[in-house]
N, C-alpha and C positions, 0 to 999 in steps of 0.2 A: 400924665394921663394914665388912668388905671387900665390894666390889661383887659378887664371886662369891657370897658368903654371902647377901647381900641378895637377889639374884635367885633363889637356891635356895630361900630361905624364903618367897618370894612365889609359889610354885607349889603345885599340888595342892589349891587351895581350891575351894569350891563355886561353880559358874558362875552368874551372874545371867542375867536375860532380856535379849534384844536390844532396842534401841530400835525402834519401829515405822518402817516406810518413810515417806517424806515423803507428806503428804496428797495433794499434786498432783505426781506424779512427772513430771519433764521428761525427754524423750528426747534422745539425742545428735543426732538428725536435726532437732530444733527450733531449734537454734542452733549456731554454731561450738563445737566441743567440744575438750576436752583429754583425754589418756589418762594414767592412773596406772601406774607411778610418774612423777611429773613430772620427777624426776631419777633416772636409773637408775645412780647412782654412790653411793658410801658416804659419806653425810652424816647423822650420827646426832645425837640430842638437840637437835633443831632449836629455836631461838628465832627468831621471825620478827616483824619490825616494819615499819611504813610511815612514811616521812618524806617528806611532800609527795606526789609522784607516783611515788616509788621505794620498792621493797620490799627489805629486807635480811634475811638470815638468818645465824645462826652455828651451828657444829657442833663436835662433839668430834673430837679428833685424837690423843689419848693421847700416844704417844712420838714422834710425827712433828713436825718442826720446819721452818719456822715453824708455830705452832699456831693453833687457832681460826680457820678460814677464814671470811671474810665473803663471802656470796653476794649477788648483786644481780639484781633483776628489775624489769620495768615492768608485768608482767601476772600475776604469781604462778605462771606456768606455765613460761616460758623463763628460765633462770638462767645466770649466769656467775660465775666466781670473781673477786672484785675485789681481795682482799688478805687479810691475816691480822692478827688483833688482838694476837697474842703473837709478837713478832718472833723471839725466841730463848727456848729453855727453860732459862733461867738459874736453875734451882731446885736445883742440886746437881750434883756431878761425874758422877753416874750418867747424867744426860742428855747427857753428852759421851762416853759409853762409856769412862769413865775409872775403872777399878777396880770399877765396878758398872754395872748396866743399868737402864733405866727402862721396860722393856716393860710395857704395860698400866697405866701410871701416867700422870702428866702431865695433859693437858687432858681432863677429864671434862665432864659436863653443866655448862654455864656459861650466862651470860646476856649479851644484847646489848640496849642501850637507847640512846635519843637524848634529850638534854636541850635543849629549844628555847631556854631562857634564855641559854645560852652556846654554842648551836649545836655541841654536842659529842656524839660517840658515846662510850659507856661499855661496856667489857667487864669482867665480874666473874666470878671463878671461884676455887675452892679447889684447892690442890695438896697431895697426899700427906697429907690429913687434918690438916695442920699449920697452915696459914694461908690467908688469902684475898688475892688480888691484883686490883688494879683498874688497867686500862689505858684511856687515852683518845686520841681523835683527832678532828680537825675534818673529816677526809675518810676514808672507809673504806679507801681505797687507801694511807693512811698519810701521814706517819709516825705510828705508834702508840707511845706512851710510858707507862711505868709511873707512875701517879699516886700509889699508896700500897700499903702492905701492912697488912692488918688481922689481928690475932692470932686472931680467931675464924674457924675454918674453916667457911664457909657451904656445906655440902654440897648439891649439886644446886640451885643458887641461881636465883632469879628476881628481877630488879631492876625496881623500879617507880619512875618519875619521876611523882610525884603532881601534881595540877593546881595545887597551891600551891608546886611546885618542890622539895618534900621528897623525899629518896631513901630508899626502903624496900627491904629484901631479905627475901623468903620463902625458907626453906631447911629442910632436915632430912630424916630418914628415919624414917617412922612417927610420931615426934614432930616436929611442924611448928612452927617458930618464925618470928617476924618481928623484924628488926632495923631500927632507924632510924639512918641515917648523918648525920654533920655536914653542914652546908650545903655545904662544899667537897668532900664525899665522901671525905675522907681518914681519918676515924675513926668508930668506933661510938659512938653516943650512948646507945642503949638496945637491949636485946633481950629478948624475952618469948615463952614458949611460948604458941601460940594454938590448937593442936589436937592431940589424941591419937587416932590411927587405931584404930577398933574392931577387936577381934580377928577379927570375922567378915569383915573386908576384908583384913587382913593387912598387907602392906607398901605404903606410899605414899611417893613421892619425886618428883624431877624437877620442882620447883616452877617455875611461871610466875605472875607477879603482875600483876594488872590492876585498874584502876578504870574501871568502865563504868556510865554513867548514875548516878553517885553511889554505886554499890555496889563493894565490894572483893571480888575473886575470886582464889583461889589454885588454879591448874590443876595437878593431880597425876596421876602415872601409877602404876598397880599393875603392876610388871614381871612378865611382859612381855605382859600380855593385857588390861589395863584402863585406864580413864581416869576420874578423879573430879574434882569441883570443889567447893571450899568457897566460901561466900558470906557476907559480913558487911555489915549495914546500919549498923553502929555504929562504923566506922572501921577502920584497918588492923590494929589489935590485937584485933579481934573483939568479941564471940564469933562463931564461924563455924558454919554448918550445912553438911552434906555431901549431895551427890547424885551418883549414878552417871551418867557420860556414856556409857560403852560398856564392855562386858566380853565377851570371847571373840567379838568381832565378826569375821566372815569378811573377809579383806583382799583387796586388788585384784591381788596377785601370786600366781599359782598356785604352791603349795608354800611360800609365805611365811607370815609370822606375822600377828598382830593389829596394826593401826596404833595407835601409842601414843606417848607422850612427845614432844610437840611444842608448838605454840603457836597462839594465836588472833590473827587480824589482821583489820582492817576496811578495806574498799576506800574509795576516794574517794566512791563513790555510797552508802555506808552498808551494803553487804553484808558478811557475816562469813564467814570461812573458817578451817578448822582444818588446819594443816600438821603431819603426824605422820611418824614413820618406820615402816617395815615391816622386821622381821627377815627377811633374804633371803640367808642364807649359802649358798655360800662368798663371795659378793660383798660382804656387809656389810649395812648398814641404809639403806634407800632412802626418800627423802621422797615422801609421797603427800598429796594435797590433796582436801578435801571441803568443800562449803558447810555453813554452820551457820545455823540460825534460833534464835529465842529464845521461850520460853514467856511468857505475859502476866505471870507473877510473877518473870521475870528469870533463867531457867536456859537454858543452851545445849543445842541438840539437833542432832546430826550428821544431815545428810540422807543417807538410804540409798537404794540401788537394789536392789530385790528382797531386802531384809533384809541387805544387805552394804554395805561401803564400796565405792563404785562404781569400776569400771575406767574409766569415762568420765562426765564431767559437762559441762554447758554452760560455756564459758569465762567467766571473770569479766568483767563489763562495766567496762572501764577505758578511758581515753583511748588513742589510738594511740601506741604507744611511740615515743620520739624517735629510736631507732636499734635495730638488731638487737644482741642481746647476743653476746659472744664465744663461739663454740662450745667445748664441753668435749672434743670429738674433733677429729681433723684432724692436720695436719703442723705440727711445730715445728722450725724450722731454727736455733733459739737465736740469732735475730737480736738485735742490740743487745748490751748488756753486763750484762743482768739476767735472771734466771730469771723466767718467767711464773708467775703464782700457782697454776697447776694443779700445780706441782711441790712436793713436801715431802720433806725428808731423813729417813732413819731415824735418830732422835736428832739432836743438833746436829752440823753438819759442822765440820771443820777448814777454816776459810775461807782458809787459806794454800795449800790443796791442790786447789782447783778454781777455774775461771773460765769466764765466758761472754764470747765475743767472736766473734759470728757463727759459733757452734759451741760445744759444751760440752767442756771439757777436765777430765778427772778424773786427778789425780796420785795415786799410792798414798799413803794416809794411815795405814795400819795394817799391821803385820806379824802375820798370823794365818792359821790354816787354817780359821777359823770365820767364815762370812759374818755371823753374828749379832753378832759383835764388831767387824766392819769398819766404820770410819767412812766417811762420804761416799758412802753408798748412797742414790741419788736415786730417789724413788718417784712413781708416777702411778696414780691410781685406774683401775680397770677399768670399762669401759662395758658395761652389761648390755643384753640377756640374754647376748649373746656378742660378743666383740670381739677384735681382733688388734693387737698392738704390733710394729712393725718398726723396728729401730734400725740405722743405718749406723755401724759401728765401725771407726775407724782405729787399728790396733794396732801400728803400726810402731815406736812408742817404748816398747813393753813390755820389761821386763827379765826375766831368768831367775827363775822362781818366781812370776811374777805371774799373777793370775786376773782376767779382765774379761769382763763379759757382761750378759745380760738374764735376770732372774729372775721367777718367780712367787713372791712373798714373803709368808709368814705364819709361823705356828708350825710348819708343815710346808711345806717349800719345795723348789723345783727350779730349775735354770737351764740355759741354753745359753750358751756363751761360749768364750773363747780361753784356753788354757793354754800358757805358754812354759816349757819345762823342758829343760835341757841342750842348748840351741841348737835344739831342735825345737819347732815351733809346731803345735798341733792345735786344732780346734774340737771341743768335747765337750758332752755332755749329762750333767748330774749331778743325782741326786735323793737322798732320804734325809737332807736337812737337817731336823732336828727339835728341838723343845723339849718339856719336860715341863710340868705344870700350874703350876709355879712360874716358868716361863719361863727355865729353865736349859737350855743346849744338851745334847741327848742324842745327836745325830748330826750330824757335820760334812759328810756327803755322800759318795756313792759314784758314781764315774764309770761310766756304763752304756753309753755309746756314744761313738765318736770318729771323726774323719777328719782326715787331714793337710791343712794349708792353707799357701798361699804368698802372696807379695805382702804388701800392708800393710793391706788393708781387707776387711771382710766384712759382709754384711747378716745380722742375727740377728732371728728372728721367734718370738714366743710368742702362741699363741691360747688364749683362756680362755672356757669355758662356765660362767657363774655363775648359771644358773637355780637357784633355791632348791629345797629339799626333799630333796636327796640329794647325795652326793659327786659331783663333776663333773670331766670331763677337761680337762687342759691339755696342749697339744702344742707341740713346738719344731721349728724348721727353720732352714736357713741358705741363703745364696746368695752366689755369687762375682761375680754380675753385676747383682744387684738385680731380676732378672726371674724367673729360674728357681730355685725353692726346693726343697731336698732335706730331707725329714723326717729328724730325728735322734733316736733313742731311742724308748722306749715312751711311751704316754700317762702323764701324771702325774695322780694322783687328788687333787683339791682337796677337803678335808673341809669339812663344813658345820656343825661345832660352833661355838657362839657364844662360848665363854669367852675367846677372845683379843680379842673385841669388834670390833676393826678387821677389815675384810674383806681378801681377797687383793688385792695390788697388783702391777703391773708395776714392776720395779726395775732401774736401771742401776747397775753397781758396778765397782770396780777396786780390788783389794787385793793386797798382797804376801804371800808366804809365806817369803821369805828376807831381803830388804832393800828399803828405800824407794828411790825414784829413778825408777821407771817411770811412764808416763803413757799414757792413751788419749784419743782425741778422738771425739766424737759429733757429726757435722755435721747429722744429720737424725733425727728421731723421728716416727713416725706412729702414731696410734691410729685404727683404722678399724673399722667395723661392716659386717656382710654387706649 
């Protein structure tokens, strides 16, 4: 069943009652506090674990490569991007933009786990409803390597490393199953249906699998407004009983949705937290954190503030972090010879056409008039609620017919950049790049403003308002000195429809419309907030 159909059938059901507020509500003034969302960037379908004193989380990336970013934190509040579990989307030519496209496919809800017996991280996820892939690493920064391919597609899977070291996977949509893997994790030993969702609930998916105090739990989401949990006292294959965790709960982001589809994690001191995501388009799905308590008979309860998921809670009691995490905003001068993990390509890149050497070089990799077909478009998440990207572009090696610049990229896109045609070079603002609901291009863009440029470099700027609840403006400007910027073109309306799943991103691109051979260089990129 397609994800769009799944989410459509999961709506319009009778809403349940909210959980009561915590019996003893703590205020932000009583202790150091954090504010939700803990990450105002697009990280959806969170799976969160703790290994020793370090927390890790994985997220969906669809058609972006590398896929499945691994986030790292020492306090559950401040996070950095440490690496990616899926180094390349080698699941077919469409992920190379070779004759087909993989938009809204690729890395969906997947699972991250750690196996103490061999000190190894495991990532597990299904691709294209065809099969499941397992990758492993002894360090989240990599290298990550494919361990195996399993013929059963474990939809929205949750991986459990049991206390006896057995590997189990909970998965499915509405019909929930549990699979047991071989000791080496390479093959399926057994799979069995363990639960059928009542029609009164509708759709359940997004499995997370836990063993807590000898009980087995499968944490499930009802997209996009509920969370339920199954509990078994008889082993991983059930039988399971169900309880509602939250439904139609007011979230912490004004204009955003209900926190759901995340994971549970326990701190070193024994406290529990639920890290979910909030639908907050046009920016995407933002992680939010709330404390969890347990009833005497072993069911989790999300602690609320005035009947809602709190915008602020006391910070988790954890040891002093060993260091500050790397910020997700700021300046990147592309120092060294590798991209930092904050960057992801739109589909797999042609690695012969780009390089990092104290600056980013993008050589044209595709001859096309359609940015959605152009390879080597490099993307960066937008920081909410508003942020600005500024890129210094050296366009001196562009060739006739080339297009290079900075985009606001999604299924409806716009960009500012440089066009070189017939010996003339102009800075232009282009909008009207569009896709239909099957992610086929319906518009390749219309130039709506331009100005002549000379010399060999220009500063390009895109500002994005991604506060959810409505379409929001994006604006473009340029500078010839890096200080004084000139607005170019009208505001671009960034839509807040969810069906593309991934939120808007900033994107650096360079493609040819006539012939390959041109190049641009980006010595500096800055993501800043007001």
